[in-house]
N, C-alpha and C positions, 0 to 999 in steps of 0.2 A: 473606484468603480470602473467598469468597462462598458462599452456600448451594448445595446440590447441585442438579443438573438433576432435575426431577420424575421423569424416566425412569431416573435413575441406579440402579444395583444395588449393594447393600451386600455381596452374597455374595462378590465378589472379596476384600474386606477380611477376611472370616471365613476364606476359603481361605488367605490369606497368614498369618493367625494360626496356623492349623493346620499349615502347612508349617514355621514356626519351632518350634512346640511339639513337633513330632515329633523335633527334634534335641536337645531339652533333656535327656532322661534320660541320653544318652551323654556330654554335656558337664559335667553337674553334678559328678560325682566329681572332675574336674580343677579346676573352679572353686572347689570347697570348700577346696582347698589354698591358695587365695589369700585371706587373711582381710581384706584391705583393698585399696583402689584402687591403692595404691603398688606392690603386688606383682602387679597384674593383668596378664594378657596384653595385648599392644598392642591398643588399641581401633581399630575400623575407621573411625570417623568423627571425626577429629581436629579438624575445624572446627566442631563442634557447640557448643551453648549450654549445656553441662552445668555444674552447680554445681561449685565448687572446694573445696579442703581436705578432700576425701574425704567430703563430706556433700552430701545432696541439698538442693533449695531450701527444704524445711521442716525442715532440721536433723538428719535421720536419717543414721546412718552409711550410706555407699555402698560396697557390697561389689563384688568383681570380678564376681560373678554378676549383680548389678544392672546394671552397666555393659555386660556382654556381651549380656544379653537386650535391654536398651534399644537397643543398636546393631543387633542383629539385627531387631528389630521395626521400627525406623526404616527400615532398608534395604528391608524387605519391604513396608511399608505406604506410606511417603511418596511412592514413585514411581508408585503406582497412579493411574489416570486419575480414579477416583471420589473421591479424597482431596484435600481442600483445605487441611487443617491436621493436623499431628501434634503432640500434647502428651503429655508424660510426667512421671511423678513425678520422674524423674532430671534434667529439663531446666528451666531457669529460665523460658524463653519457649516459646510454641508455634512450631513450624516452619511457615512459610507455604509451602504446596505448590501454590497456585493456586486453582482453583474445585472445590468438592465438599464432601464430608462432613468434619466435624471429628472426629478420632479422639483420644480421651483415654484413656491407658493407665497402669496400674501394672504394669510388666513383671514384677516379682517380688514378689508379696505374701507376707509371712512370711519374708523373707530371714534374720531372726534365727534361724529354725528350722533353717537349714542345718547348723549345728554339731551339732545333736542328731538330724539325719536325720528331722526331723518334717515335717508337711505344708506344702507351698508351692503357689503357683499364680500366675495372671495374671488381671487383671480389666480390662475396657475397655468404653467406651461409644462408639457411633457417633452423632454429633449432626448433625441437619440444620439447623444454625445456626452462626454464628461463635462461637468459644470465647472466654471461658467462656460456657456456655449453661445454661438451665434443664433439669432432668431430663425435663420434658415434651417437649423437643425431640429426645429419643433415638428413633432408628428401630430400633436393635438394640443389645444388650448381650451380653457373653459372659464366662463364668467358666471358666478352664482350671485343672484340677487335675493335678499331677504326682504320681501315686500308683502303685499296682501296675500300673495302666494310665493312659494320658493321656486325660482326658475333657474335653469342651467342652460347657458348658451355655449355650444361646443363647436369649435372649428377642427375638422379632421377630414382627411380623404377628399379634399377639394370642396367640401360643403360646410355651411354653417347651419346648425339645427338648434332650435330652442325647445326645451322640454319643461314641463312642470314636474317638480319633484314632490311625490306624494308623501304621506306620513310614514310610510315604510321605507323611504329612501329610493323608491323606484322612479326611473325617468319615464314619464308618460306624456301623452298629447304632443308628439313631435310635429314641428312644422319648420320648413326650410326658411332661412332668413337671407335676404339680400339687401344691400345698402339701398335705402329708399331713394327715389328721385327727389330732388329738392323742389321740383315744381309742384304747385298746389294740385291736389287730387282732382278738383273740379275743372282744372285746365283754365282757370281765370287769368287770361293774359300772361304776363311774364312774372307773376307773383311767385316768390320763393317761399317754400314751406319748411325749409331746413332750419336747423338750430346752430348756434355757435356758443363757444365758451372758452375762457382762458383763465389760467391760474396767475396769481401774483397781483401786485398793485400797479396801477397805471403809471405811477411815478418811477417804477423800476424798469419800465419798458424803453427800448430804444425808439427814437422817432419813427424809424421805418416800421417797426412792429405796431406801434401805437396807431399810426395812420391806417395800417392794414386792418387791425382789429376794429377800429371805428367804422371802416367800410363794411366789414362783416356784420357788425351790430346793426347798421342801417338797413341791411338787406334781410336779416334773419332774426329769429327769436333767440334771446339770450337764455342759455341754460348752463348753470354751474352749481352743483349741489354739495361739493366737498368730498364726494366719493367718485373716483374716476370710473369705476365699474358701472355705476348708475348712469353717469353721463354718456358712456359708450353705448349702452343698450338703448338710450334715447336717440343717440346718433343713428343707430341701425334702423330705428323706426322712421326717422324723418329725413335723414341725410343732413349734411352740413359739415361743420369743422370744429375740432377741439384742439386747443393749443396749450401746451405746458412748456413754455420757453425757458431758456436761460435768462436770468435777470441779475441785477446787481446783488439782490439778496440771495438768490439761488443760482450762482454762476454755473452750476453743473445741471440745472434743471430740477424737476420735482420727482418724477417717477423713476423707480429702480428698473434697470434694464432687464434683469433675468426673470423677475417674477411679477412685473407690472407691464413695462413698455413692450417687451417682445410678445408676450401672449396677447395683449390688446392689439398690437399691430397685426398679428397672425389672424385674429378674428376679423378685423376690419378689412384687411387685404382679401381674405378668403370670401368675404361678403361682397367684394367688388370695389372697395375703396383703396385708399393709399395711406402710407405711413412713412414719414421722413423724420430725420433727427435734427435738421437745421444746420448741419455742418456742410462744408463744401468739399467737393472732390476735385482732384486735378491739381497740377502745380501752378506756379505763378504765371507761366507762359501759356497756360491753357485758358482760353477765353470762354470755353464751354463748361464752366464750373456750375454746379447746382447742388442744393442740399441732397444728401445721400439717403438711400433707402434704409430705413431703421433696422430692418432684420438682417442686413448685410454688415452691420457694425460689429467689429471685433470687440469682445468683452474685455474689460479691464478690472476684474474683480467681481466677487459675488454680489456685492451691495452697491455697485456703481449706479449713480444717478445720471440721467441723460435728458436732454430736451426732446420733446415729443410733439409732433403735429400729425393728427390723423383725421381722415374724413373723406368726403366726396372728391372725385378727381379735380373738379374745377377750382374750388378754393385752395386745395393743396398745390395746384399748379401756380396759383397767384402767390402763394408763400414762397415757392421755389424761385419765382421771378424776382420777388422782393429781396429775399435773402441772398440771392446770387449776385445782386448788385449793391448790397449794403456795404 
């Protein structure tokens, strides 16, 4: 693929996402009955580069719903004139579509939640660069939530806008989103109204992170539902901090850079928050080291996992201070 024409419009890509998203609520009850890829309905793209043995390229179980949504999004997006590449959590390699934007997508974030009928969604980034790319090359990112209604939260052109997706796939009822203040709406003293959440087990955390997360929990309401996209939209509503750190069990972190971490960081930053990866910048002689901005991270492969810390500026600043001295 090559980069997009300067006059290319990313809106057709978002329209295609909305059209697929509108069909999901009706299909999920059927797909929940197929617990693995072996019992899935026939896929529509049999010549794809999907991983084998019922696991995706990063080793996660691949459900029928994962496969169905990936096929649907590929069909809707890859044929668009504005698209030069389609990359998915479910496929080993990016599909070369010609010249245009690189689209990287997690078709079904939180698929483990299906059995419990818990929140799920989709997250994608639209890059004006060959994949894999830096997060600073994103021109638009979107988070879709399949809840009581289907919503799409879009970061583009310096704004974050949340839409309701109607039954025809049209984006309606737009309203601008900014990362909420963590202070209680009624102004009651110094009470914090924000949320916090972290992945992993307490025993896997370093003492520095464990102390920090305990302080966040003492100040904020704990929220962690097993689908990053759902936690992020809750973060946008209330403010706070979400942490997906490197641990002994997950030394590279949990979220994938191209189609989870970068788009989430784009949405949070555009809404007024911050996103860092927990690494430090600067050499040994540089005393001003700090965890680096996530979207400036150079990619190392299509399916690379990275640590992620996103949220309101104040708690992210505390994470910077803690990790900078760890």
